[in-house]
C-alpha positions as a Python dict, from the first residue, in 0.01 Angstrom:
ca = {
    (1, 'M'): (0, 0, 0),
    (2, 'I'): (-143, 252, 245),
    (3, 'K'): (-52, 178, 605),
    (4, 'I'): (-369, 106, 805),
    (5, 'P'): (-355, 150, 1184),
    (6, 'D'): (-320, -183, 1362),
    (7, 'R'): (-631, -123, 1572),
    (8, 'F'): (-846, -93, 1256),
    (9, 'L'): (-700, -410, 1110),
    (10, 'G'): (-754, -583, 1442),
    (11, 'F'): (-1117, -470, 1445),
    (12, 'S'): (-1173, -595, 1089),
    (13, 'F'): (-1000, -929, 1138),
    (14, 'S'): (-1190, -998, 1459),
    (15, 'V'): (-1488, -1029, 1223),
    (16, 'G'): (-1342, -1140, 893),
    (17, 'D'): (-1045, -1293, 714),
    (18, 'I'): (-982, -1033, 445),
    (19, 'L'): (-1021, -652, 438),
    (20, 'I'): (-1056, -495, 93),
    (21, 'E'): (-1091, -130, -12),
    (22, 'L'): (-1252, -53, -349),
    (23, 'N'): (-1290, 265, -550),
    (24, 'K'): (-1617, 361, -720),
    (25, 'E'): (-1519, 152, -1023),
    (26, 'F'): (-1492, -153, -794),
    (27, 'R'): (-1116, -176, -849),
    (28, 'I'): (-915, -294, -548),
    (29, 'V'): (-719, -7, -390),
    (30, 'N'): (-594, -191, -81),
    (31, 'A'): (-621, -547, 49),
    (32, 'D'): (-507, -700, 376),
    (33, 'G'): (-535, -1040, 534),
    (34, 'A'): (-544, -1384, 376),
    (35, 'I'): (-560, -1258, 17),
    (36, 'S'): (-363, -1559, -107),
    (37, 'E'): (-666, -1772, -16),
    (38, 'I'): (-855, -1613, -306),
    (39, 'G'): (-557, -1626, -544),
    (40, 'L'): (-435, -1266, -508),
    (41, 'E'): (-78, -1145, -462),
    (42, 'T'): (32, -823, -294),
    (43, 'S'): (227, -711, -601),
    (44, 'T'): (-65, -737, -844),
    (45, 'V'): (-374, -690, -628),
    (46, 'K'): (-421, -323, -724),
    (47, 'S'): (-484, -411, -1087),
    (48, 'T'): (-782, -632, -1000),
    (49, 'L'): (-1150, -552, -1046),
    (50, 'F'): (-1327, -715, -754),
    (51, 'P'): (-1634, -829, -959),
    (52, 'D'): (-1394, -1035, -1173),
    (53, 'L'): (-1332, -1250, -865),
    (54, 'L'): (-1700, -1345, -850),
    (55, 'E'): (-1901, -1594, -1049),
    (56, 'A'): (-2044, -1429, -1359),
    (57, 'A'): (-2404, -1472, -1239),
    (58, 'E'): (-2329, -1285, -913),
    (59, 'R'): (-2150, -978, -1049),
    (60, 'K'): (-2467, -784, -1121),
    (61, 'T'): (-2602, -853, -772),
    (62, 'F'): (-2275, -737, -616),
    (63, 'K'): (-2295, -406, -802),
    (64, 'Q'): (-2661, -361, -709),
    (65, 'I'): (-2585, -407, -340),
    (66, 'S'): (-2285, -174, -360),
    (67, 'S'): (-2505, 96, -513),
    (68, 'L'): (-2718, 95, -198),
    (69, 'I'): (-2427, 195, 26),
    (70, 'K'): (-2482, 555, 131),
    (71, 'G'): (-2294, 754, 396),
    (72, 'S'): (-2232, 545, 704),
    (73, 'N'): (-2469, 261, 629),
    (74, 'R'): (-2371, -105, 621),
    (75, 'I'): (-2504, -416, 450),
    (76, 'G'): (-2426, -777, 519),
    (77, 'P'): (-2327, -1043, 557),
    (78, 'V'): (-2409, -1141, 198),
    (79, 'N'): (-2282, -1468, 54),
    (80, 'F'): (-2070, -1479, -262),
    (81, 'F'): (-1825, -1726, -410),
    (82, 'V'): (-1494, -1536, -432),
    (83, 'G'): (-1166, -1635, -599),
    (84, 'K'): (-930, -1560, -887),
    (85, 'N'): (-1046, -1877, -1063),
    (86, 'D'): (-1236, -2198, -989),
    (87, 'S'): (-945, -2354, -803),
    (88, 'F'): (-943, -2068, -549),
    (89, 'R'): (-1313, -1984, -543),
    (90, 'K'): (-1501, -2056, -221),
    (91, 'K'): (-1793, -1910, -30),
    (92, 'Y'): (-1742, -1593, 174),
    (93, 'S'): (-1987, -1384, 372),
    (94, 'I'): (-1919, -1022, 280),
    (95, 'F'): (-1990, -713, 491),
    (96, 'F'): (-2023, -387, 293),
    (97, 'G'): (-1942, -49, 446),
    (98, 'M'): (-1845, 312, 373),
    (99, 'L'): (-1698, 599, 573),
    (100, 'P'): (-1952, 877, 642),
    (101, 'D'): (-1731, 1152, 497),
    (102, 'D'): (-1600, 961, 196),
    (103, 'E'): (-1842, 806, -52),
    (104, 'K'): (-1568, 736, -306),
    (105, 'R'): (-1448, 425, -125),
    (106, 'I'): (-1624, 99, -39),
    (107, 'F'): (-1486, -133, 228),
    (108, 'L'): (-1545, -507, 223),
    (109, 'V'): (-1481, -750, 505),
    (110, 'L'): (-1476, -1111, 383),
    (111, 'M'): (-1548, -1390, 630),
    (112, 'S'): (-1528, -1760, 545),
    (113, 'A'): (-1895, -1858, 530),
    (114, 'Y'): (-1848, -2165, 750),
    (115, 'R'): (-1774, -1934, 1045),
    (116, 'L'): (-2136, -1816, 1038),
    (117, 'G'): (-2261, -2174, 1041),
    (118, 'H'): (-2497, -2352, 802),
    (119, 'N'): (-2768, -2088, 846),
    (120, 'S'): (-2559, -1841, 650),
    (121, 'D'): (-2633, -2032, 333),
    (122, 'T'): (-2918, -1845, 167),
    (123, 'S'): (-2899, -2050, -152),
    (124, 'S'): (-3033, -2367, 10),
    (125, 'E'): (-3347, -2534, -116),
    (126, 'R'): (-3656, -2317, -72),
    (127, 'T'): (-3915, -2431, 177),
    (128, 'D'): (-4290, -2409, 115),
    (129, 'I'): (-4454, -2073, 176),
    (130, 'K'): (-4613, -2166, 510),
    (131, 'E'): (-4285, -2295, 650),
    (132, 'E'): (-4098, -1992, 520),
    (133, 'K'): (-4357, -1762, 679),
    (134, 'D'): (-4332, -1943, 1014),
    (135, 'I'): (-3952, -1924, 1009),
    (136, 'F'): (-3963, -1551, 936),
    (137, 'L'): (-4216, -1477, 1212),
    (138, 'K'): (-4009, -1676, 1460),
    (139, 'K'): (-3702, -1476, 1359),
    (140, 'V'): (-3890, -1149, 1418),
    (141, 'E'): (-4007, -1274, 1758),
    (142, 'N'): (-3655, -1373, 1860),
    (143, 'I'): (-3511, -1036, 1757),
    (144, 'L'): (-3775, -825, 1931),
    (145, 'S'): (-3805, -1037, 2244),
    (146, 'D'): (-3445, -962, 2338),
    (147, 'N'): (-3451, -595, 2440),
    (148, 'N'): (-3075, -585, 2483),
    (149, 'N'): (-2974, -753, 2160),
    (150, 'Q'): (-2728, -585, 1927),
    (151, 'D'): (-2976, -574, 1639),
    (152, 'A'): (-3208, -322, 1806),
    (153, 'H'): (-3184, -65, 1523),
    (154, 'L'): (-3385, -261, 1271),
    (155, 'N'): (-3675, -202, 1037),
    (156, 'I'): (-3916, -453, 888),
    (157, 'T'): (-4025, -370, 535),
    (158, 'L'): (-4341, -538, 405),
    (159, 'L'): (-4377, -577, 30),
    (160, 'E'): (-4670, -664, -191),
    (161, 'T'): (-4690, -699, -568),
    (162, 'E'): (-4902, -438, -739),
    (163, 'S'): (-5249, -556, -845),
    (164, 'N'): (-5193, -865, -626),
    (165, 'Q'): (-4983, -1017, -901),
    (166, 'K'): (-4879, -1375, -824),
    (167, 'I'): (-4519, -1454, -916),
    (168, 'E'): (-4365, -1796, -962),
    (169, 'G'): (-4065, -1983, -1094),
    (170, 'E'): (-3733, -1812, -1153),
    (171, 'R'): (-3863, -1465, -1071),
    (172, 'I'): (-3979, -1565, -723),
    (173, 'A'): (-3645, -1734, -659),
    (174, 'Q'): (-3461, -1425, -785),
    (175, 'L'): (-3666, -1190, -566),
    (176, 'G'): (-3619, -1410, -261),
    (177, 'S'): (-3245, -1427, -317),
    (178, 'L'): (-3215, -1049, -355),
    (179, 'L'): (-3426, -981, -45),
    (180, 'N'): (-3208, -1211, 161),
    (181, 'K'): (-2891, -1050, 31),
    (182, 'Y'): (-3017, -706, 139),
    (183, 'S'): (-3142, -833, 476),
    (184, 'T'): (-2975, -834, 815),
    (185, 'G'): (-2737, -1128, 834),
    (186, 'G'): (-2816, -1228, 477),
    (187, 'Q'): (-3097, -1457, 591),
    (188, 'S'): (-3371, -1237, 733),
    (189, 'A'): (-3628, -1220, 454),
    (190, 'G'): (-3926, -1438, 378),
    (191, 'Q'): (-4217, -1499, 145),
    (192, 'L'): (-4539, -1470, 346),
    (193, 'S'): (-4792, -1555, 74),
    (194, 'D'): (-4816, -1582, -304),
    (195, 'N'): (-4762, -1209, -346),
    (196, 'R'): (-4645, -1078, -7),
    (197, 'F'): (-4293, -1061, 134),
    (198, 'A'): (-4102, -916, 426),
    (199, 'V'): (-3741, -828, 497),
    (200, 'I'): (-3562, -731, 820),
    (201, 'H'): (-3289, -477, 753),
    (202, 'T'): (-3075, -224, 932),
    (203, 'K'): (-3253, 101, 1008),
    (204, 'E'): (-3155, 400, 794),
    (205, 'P'): (-2901, 557, 779),
    (206, 'D'): (-2715, 238, 879),
    (207, 'G'): (-2893, 25, 621),
    (208, 'P'): (-3014, 51, 262),
    (209, 'E'): (-3267, 323, 193),
    (210, 'T'): (-3605, 158, 149),
    (211, 'G'): (-3690, 354, -164),
    (212, 'A'): (-3361, 263, -327),
    (213, 'L'): (-3411, -99, -228),
    (214, 'I'): (-3755, -118, -390),
    (215, 'R'): (-3626, 48, -709),
    (216, 'E'): (-3340, -200, -731),
    (217, 'L'): (-3574, -495, -675),
    (218, 'T'): (-3811, -376, -948),
    (219, 'K'): (-3524, -304, -1185),
    (220, 'S'): (-3367, -646, -1128),
    (221, 'T'): (-3679, -863, -1137),
    (222, 'G'): (-3931, -662, -1338),
    (223, 'I'): (-4177, -704, -1050),
    (224, 'R'): (-4357, -386, -946),
    (225, 'L'): (-4381, -369, -568),
    (226, 'K'): (-4546, -147, -309),
    (227, 'S'): (-4418, -138, 47),
    (228, 'T'): (-4441, 0, 397),
    (229, 'T'): (-4176, -5, 668),
    (230, 'I'): (-4219, -78, 1039),
    (231, 'D'): (-3979, 77, 1289),
    (232, 'T'): (-3904, -188, 1553),
    (233, 'E'): (-3773, 77, 1792),
    (234, 'Q'): (-4120, 217, 1859),
    (235, 'D'): (-4195, 228, 2232),
    (236, 'M'): (-4492, -5, 2202),
    (237, 'L'): (-4271, -282, 2062),
    (238, 'S'): (-4038, -283, 2360),
    (239, 'E'): (-4290, -473, 2570),
    (240, 'E'): (-4406, -831, 2531),
    (241, 'D'): (-4763, -737, 2436),
    (242, 'G'): (-4632, -501, 2169),
    (243, 'V'): (-4425, -783, 2020),
    (244, 'R'): (-4730, -1008, 2015),
    (245, 'A'): (-4930, -731, 1848),
    (246, 'L'): (-4665, -690, 1578),
    (247, 'L'): (-4651, -1065, 1513),
    (248, 'F'): (-5030, -1072, 1488),
    (249, 'S'): (-5021, -787, 1235),
    (250, 'L'): (-4758, -967, 1028),
    (251, 'Q'): (-4963, -1287, 1041),
    (252, 'Q'): (-5276, -1102, 929),
    (253, 'F'): (-5080, -933, 649),
    (254, 'A'): (-4956, -1274, 537),
    (255, 'D'): (-5309, -1418, 545),
    (256, 'G'): (-5454, -1127, 347),
    (257, 'A'): (-5697, -1032, 624),
    (258, 'D'): (-5917, -726, 578),
    (259, 'G'): (-5749, -409, 698),
    (260, 'F'): (-5399, -554, 681),
    (261, 'D'): (-5290, -468, 328),
    (262, 'I'): (-4999, -236, 249),
    (263, 'E'): (-5216, 77, 228),
    (264, 'S'): (-5394, 12, 559),
    (265, 'L'): (-5073, -67, 744),
    (266, 'A'): (-4899, 237, 597),
    (267, 'Q'): (-5178, 470, 708),
    (268, 'G'): (-5271, 324, 1045),
    (269, 'Y'): (-5010, 77, 1162),
    (270, 'K'): (-4964, 243, 1501),
    (271, 'D'): (-5339, 235, 1571),
    (272, 'I'): (-5360, -129, 1458),
    (273, 'V'): (-5079, -237, 1688),
    (274, 'E'): (-5212, -37, 1984),
    (275, 'D'): (-5560, -188, 1938),
    (276, 'T'): (-5416, -539, 1913),
    (277, 'A'): (-5193, -483, 2217),
    (278, 'S'): (-5501, -368, 2411),
    (279, 'K'): (-5682, -692, 2322),
    (280, 'V'): (-5379, -893, 2430),
    (281, 'Q'): (-5376, -710, 2762),
    (282, 'N'): (-5745, -789, 2805),
    (283, 'L'): (-5672, -1159, 2760),
    (284, 'R'): (-5395, -1132, 3019),
    (285, 'T'): (-5641, -978, 3265),
    (286, 'I'): (-5890, -1260, 3203),
    (287, 'L'): (-5622, -1520, 3272),
    (288, 'A'): (-5484, -1340, 3578),
    (289, 'N'): (-5829, -1296, 3735),
    (290, 'G'): (-5966, -1632, 3627),
    (291, 'D'): (-6258, -1459, 3452),
    (292, 'F'): (-6378, -1777, 3282),
    (293, 'S'): (-6536, -2109, 3367),
    (294, 'L'): (-6568, -2449, 3201),
    (295, 'L'): (-6860, -2609, 3022),
    (296, 'Y'): (-6879, -2981, 2950),
    (297, 'Q'): (-7031, -3145, 2642),
    (298, 'P'): (-7103, -3520, 2654),
    (299, 'I'): (-6952, -3771, 2410),
    (300, 'V'): (-7151, -4096, 2398),
    (301, 'S'): (-7123, -4445, 2256),
    (302, 'L'): (-7330, -4470, 1939),
    (303, 'K'): (-7404, -4835, 2014),
    (304, 'N'): (-7582, -4790, 2347),
    (305, 'R'): (-7591, -4410, 2407),
    (306, 'T'): (-7396, -4438, 2735),
    (307, 'L'): (-7162, -4155, 2828),
    (308, 'H'): (-6798, -4222, 2746),
    (309, 'H'): (-6645, -3886, 2838),
    (310, 'S'): (-6708, -3510, 2817),
    (311, 'E'): (-6513, -3237, 2645),
    (312, 'A'): (-6413, -2936, 2856),
    (313, 'L'): (-6490, -2606, 2681),
    (314, 'I'): (-6404, -2256, 2799),
    (315, 'R'): (-6674, -1996, 2870),
    (316, 'F'): (-6577, -1635, 2936),
    (317, 'N'): (-6751, -1457, 3223),
    (318, 'D'): (-6771, -1136, 3018),
    (319, 'V'): (-7110, -1153, 2843),
    (320, 'K'): (-6976, -965, 2540),
    (321, 'L'): (-6701, -1224, 2489),
    (322, 'R'): (-6945, -1515, 2522),
    (323, 'N'): (-7078, -1431, 2178),
    (324, 'L'): (-6721, -1427, 2048),
    (325, 'Q'): (-6588, -1747, 2206),
    (326, 'F'): (-6447, -1893, 1885),
    (327, 'E'): (-6306, -1562, 1759),
    (328, 'T'): (-6138, -1492, 2094),
    (329, 'I'): (-5967, -1831, 2108),
    (330, 'C'): (-5856, -1789, 1745),
    (331, 'F'): (-5710, -1450, 1839),
    (332, 'A'): (-5526, -1610, 2132),
    (333, 'E'): (-5384, -1864, 1885),
    (334, 'K'): (-5262, -1594, 1650),
    (335, 'V'): (-5098, -1377, 1916),
    (336, 'G'): (-4924, -1673, 2077),
    (337, 'M'): (-5127, -1682, 2401),
    (338, 'I'): (-5302, -2014, 2347),
    (339, 'Q'): (-5042, -2193, 2559),
    (340, 'E'): (-5152, -1989, 2859),
    (341, 'F'): (-5518, -2079, 2801),
    (342, 'D'): (-5431, -2447, 2747),
    (343, 'R'): (-5237, -2447, 3072),
    (344, 'A'): (-5517, -2277, 3267),
    (345, 'I'): (-5790, -2511, 3137),
    (346, 'F'): (-5580, -2821, 3200),
    (347, 'N'): (-5515, -2711, 3559),
    (348, 'L'): (-5887, -2646, 3618),
    (349, 'V'): (-5982, -2992, 3490),
    (350, 'V'): (-5718, -3160, 3707),
    (351, 'K'): (-5846, -2966, 4008),
    (352, 'K'): (-6209, -3065, 3939),
    (353, 'I'): (-6129, -3434, 3896),
    (354, 'N'): (-5925, -3443, 4216),
    (355, 'Q'): (-6207, -3270, 4405),
    (356, 'I'): (-6467, -3524, 4285),
    (357, 'K'): (-6228, -3814, 4345),
    (358, 'T'): (-6233, -3749, 4721),
    (359, 'H'): (-6594, -3871, 4751),
    (360, 'E'): (-6690, -4059, 4431),
    (361, 'T'): (-6564, -4190, 4098),
    (362, 'P'): (-6465, -3894, 3878),
    (363, 'P'): (-6593, -3837, 3525),
    (364, 'K'): (-6378, -3875, 3217),
    (365, 'I'): (-6288, -3537, 3066),
    (366, 'A'): (-6109, -3443, 2744),
    (367, 'V'): (-5886, -3134, 2751),
    (368, 'N'): (-5804, -2947, 2431),
    (369, 'L'): (-5438, -2871, 2360),
    (370, 'S'): (-5341, -2661, 2059),
    (371, 'G'): (-5092, -2786, 1802),
    (372, 'R'): (-4915, -2454, 1853),
    (373, 'S'): (-4871, -2531, 2224),
    (374, 'L'): (-4750, -2881, 2146),
    (375, 'S'): (-4487, -2740, 1910),
    (376, 'N'): (-4327, -2556, 2201),
    (377, 'K'): (-4058, -2759, 2380),
    (378, 'A'): (-4092, -2570, 2708),
    (379, 'F'): (-4469, -2626, 2714),
    (380, 'L'): (-4423, -2996, 2637),
    (381, 'E'): (-4176, -3044, 2919),
    (382, 'E'): (-4406, -2863, 3163),
    (383, 'L'): (-4702, -3072, 3044),
    (384, 'K'): (-4517, -3400, 3100),
    (385, 'I'): (-4422, -3291, 3452),
    (386, 'R'): (-4787, -3204, 3530),
    (387, 'L'): (-4907, -3537, 3390),
    (388, 'R'): (-4656, -3737, 3595),
    (389, 'K'): (-4772, -3557, 3910),
    (390, 'N'): (-5131, -3658, 3829),
    (391, 'I'): (-5070, -4007, 3692),
    (392, 'N'): (-5316, -4139, 3955),
    (393, 'I'): (-5604, -3984, 3756),
    (394, 'S'): (-5473, -4077, 3410),
    (395, 'K'): (-5775, -4291, 3322),
    (396, 'F'): (-6002, -3991, 3377),
    (397, 'I'): (-5818, -3741, 3152),
    (398, 'S'): (-5766, -3749, 2777),
    (399, 'L'): (-5589, -3490, 2564),
    (400, 'E'): (-5745, -3368, 2240),
    (401, 'I'): (-5500, -3211, 1994),
    (402, 'T'): (-5658, -2916, 1812),
    (403, 'E'): (-5521, -2691, 1537),
    (404, 'S'): (-5299, -2975, 1419),
    (405, 'A'): (-5196, -2770, 1115),
    (406, 'E'): (-4975, -2572, 1356),
    (407, 'I'): (-4768, -2879, 1441),
    (408, 'T'): (-4416, -2819, 1311),
    (409, 'N'): (-4227, -3124, 1439),
    (410, 'L'): (-4413, -3454, 1408),
    (411, 'K'): (-4117, -3660, 1531),
    (412, 'Q'): (-4098, -3458, 1853),
    (413, 'L'): (-4475, -3476, 1903),
    (414, 'S'): (-4478, -3852, 1837),
    (415, 'E'): (-4224, -3908, 2114),
    (416, 'V'): (-4426, -3694, 2355),
    (417, 'I'): (-4754, -3870, 2270),
    (418, 'N'): (-4588, -4207, 2330),
    (419, 'D'): (-4468, -4086, 2672),
    (420, 'I'): (-4815, -3953, 2758),
    (421, 'R'): (-4989, -4276, 2657),
    (422, 'E'): (-4739, -4483, 2855),
    (423, 'M'): (-4852, -4286, 3163),
    (424, 'G'): (-5209, -4403, 3094),
    (425, 'F'): (-5357, -4087, 2942),
    (426, 'R'): (-5553, -4115, 2616),
    (427, 'V'): (-5474, -3891, 2318),
    (428, 'Y'): (-5714, -3787, 2039),
    (429, 'L'): (-5673, -3585, 1720),
    (430, 'D'): (-5938, -3317, 1663),
    (431, 'D'): (-6090, -3207, 1328),
    (432, 'F'): (-5955, -3507, 1140),
    (433, 'G'): (-6002, -3473, 766),
    (434, 'A'): (-6007, -3092, 770),
    (435, 'G'): (-5652, -3064, 634),
    (436, 'A'): (-5438, -3239, 378),
    (437, 'A'): (-5197, -3373, 641),
    (438, 'G'): (-5449, -3580, 839),
    (439, 'F'): (-5354, -3919, 698),
    (440, 'R'): (-4987, -3839, 747),
    (441, 'Y'): (-5058, -3776, 1115),
    (442, 'L'): (-5217, -4121, 1146),
    (443, 'R'): (-4910, -4277, 988),
    (444, 'E'): (-4664, -4087, 1210),
    (445, 'L'): (-4855, -4070, 1541),
    (446, 'V'): (-4997, -4343, 1764),
    (447, 'V'): (-5326, -4212, 1907),
    (448, 'D'): (-5633, -4358, 2074),
    (449, 'G'): (-5889, -4185, 1859),
    (450, 'V'): (-5975, -3913, 1609),
    (451, 'K'): (-6259, -3665, 1606),
    (452, 'I'): (-6388, -3639, 1250),
    (453, 'D'): (-6435, -3286, 1120),
    (454, 'G'): (-6797, -3175, 1153),
    (455, 'D'): (-6831, -3081, 786),
    (456, 'Y'): (-6824, -3451, 694),
    (457, 'I'): (-7093, -3532, 950),
    (458, 'R'): (-7318, -3247, 842),
    (459, 'D'): (-7304, -3327, 470),
    (460, 'A'): (-7263, -3706, 458),
    (461, 'I'): (-7631, -3801, 440),
    (462, 'K'): (-7715, -3574, 146),
    (463, 'D'): (-7384, -3575, -45),
    (464, 'D'): (-7245, -3892, -206),
    (465, 'K'): (-6890, -3758, -236),
    (466, 'T'): (-6873, -3653, 128),
    (467, 'R'): (-7020, -3987, 232),
    (468, 'A'): (-6749, -4172, 39),
    (469, 'F'): (-6474, -3969, 208),
    (470, 'L'): (-6631, -4026, 550),
    (471, 'R'): (-6655, -4400, 487),
    (472, 'S'): (-6287, -4415, 390),
    (473, 'I'): (-6185, -4233, 710),
    (474, 'V'): (-6390, -4464, 932),
    (475, 'T'): (-6266, -4778, 753),
    (476, 'L'): (-5903, -4671, 786),
    (477, 'C'): (-5941, -4591, 1156),
    (478, 'N'): (-6118, -4920, 1226),
    (479, 'D'): (-5841, -5110, 1045),
    (480, 'L'): (-5587, -4931, 1266),
    (481, 'N'): (-5791, -4993, 1584),
    (482, 'I'): (-5839, -4619, 1631),
    (483, 'N'): (-6167, -4500, 1783),
    (484, 'T'): (-6369, -4239, 1593),
    (485, 'I'): (-6578, -3952, 1727),
    (486, 'A'): (-6838, -3779, 1510),
    (487, 'E'): (-6905, -3417, 1608),
    (488, 'W'): (-7204, -3199, 1513),
    (489, 'V'): (-7451, -3488, 1551),
    (490, 'E'): (-7791, -3318, 1571),
    (491, 'T'): (-8050, -3569, 1446),
    (492, 'E'): (-8144, -3933, 1503),
    (493, 'E'): (-8101, -3992, 1130),
    (494, 'Q'): (-7738, -3884, 1154),
    (495, 'A'): (-7677, -4094, 1465),
    (496, 'E'): (-7819, -4411, 1308),
    (497, 'F'): (-7626, -4355, 985),
    (498, 'L'): (-7299, -4304, 1174),
    (499, 'K'): (-7356, -4614, 1390),
    (500, 'K'): (-7412, -4830, 1081),
    (501, 'L'): (-7101, -4680, 924),
    (502, 'G'): (-6894, -4796, 1221),
    (503, 'V'): (-6828, -4467, 1401),
    (504, 'T'): (-6751, -4532, 1769),
    (505, 'Y'): (-6873, -4219, 1951),
    (506, 'G'): (-7094, -3919, 1886),
    (507, 'Q'): (-7098, -3558, 2010),
    (508, 'G'): (-7354, -3292, 1935),
    (509, 'Y'): (-7677, -3126, 2041),
    (510, 'L'): (-7864, -3457, 2000),
    (511, 'F'): (-7678, -3590, 2304),
    (512, 'G'): (-7643, -3268, 2500),
    (513, 'R'): (-7533, -2908, 2477),
    (514, 'P'): (-7229, -2777, 2667),
    (515, 'N'): (-7334, -2712, 3027),
    (516, 'T'): (-7181, -2625, 3362),
    (517, 'G'): (-7280, -2954, 3522),
    (518, 'I'): (-7098, -3274, 3437),
    (519, 'K'): (-7231, -3628, 3432),
    (520, 'L'): (-7033, -3895, 3610),
    (521, 'Y'): (-6849, -4178, 3443),
    (522, 'T'): (-7101, -4446, 3337),
    (523, 'S'): (-6934, -4663, 3072),
}
């Protein structure tokens, strides 16, 4: 055996359990460390082909990854089951490396997979695409938000099947497995849509060459892919707004938005990110300067037309943005700034109620809170603190949960809602019926009311199918003692129909448009 300096062994074993040197034929040249754990002996180790220690199904993948090692680049950790036979075989996370002046040798550092924790297991059951996309975007955010982290030299490669080919079954599982094996940490790849993927990997020359990676993926899976690579070391991504701009671009790519396909991103990614970052900065300026006000739209009892409460709605002072209210709030959602708007609007409503309370009975006001905000633990804790400080006005404030599709932890949200309701604040679900998960929310969450999606209200009178769905929603809510609010009520015919159906409250132009004034509590 060749004597290896103690400092190099010490460096290797501070990371792994076994250090192995291979030649280009993948035969073991040297091995140090706990080789007996995988069934090897010092006297016979040199006669062993390393792929023979792997499960048959993994040998091809091992060779494919090894072929991507060039110069001084590194890949890993990648999970394999390693052992002379089944009695010795267990999971190891393997780091691949090569010396820059010697491409005839490959060095492997094997670490017991348990040392990386459960997240190192990339063979676990696949999540649905939306969850996988959200996990990937959160991973990107975590990596880029830490300017001093050790993974600074990273690229993000976006991939799309040619001709928008949708892939399923074994091929999608195979592609996902290969992408994860090539990714940083062996768990930094994700499927973003039916035909779009992304992988975080070490920047060349320390990581696999992108071209070689794509060729290997196509060769292994038969799937023809096109790609573009984003350099996370660009100056614009070192600041918070740049990170938000990148995440927005990735989200748009995942959603198949116009101008965010592979070709567009490859040709104009820098311009796209700079434009997005500029819009983010504009939102920051609006928040910092308070360049917005609140409008209030009445919500009335359908039985007697008395005011029950009003919904607070944001209005931007910039005339140009007033025509883009919905689009601007959607943009704030997508770039992760909706929490800041939710916080600002809530604070304004609290201030207004406290001002009115000094000389007369305040009105009841509903404040919108995004599901994205309510999925953030820090925001939730801050919200509960603010509510406790204002528990004396709890009967005048209700919280309306919007964008419920963004809710990622129903158990956590359920506990928070229970705490909020115990303080005396009412909680409503917005746009009920718009998504497939609505009935699940009613089963898991205890709320005071739901606002039925306006599409049902608009179409119920003329469409039998819509009317049947609406009737089932109202019946279920009444059985559960949950109040219902119908939005988009514009005609007397609609109002009378909804009252007969058993809907509790109505909101729409029939009862009043959003306005700067606010009626006082009357019911």
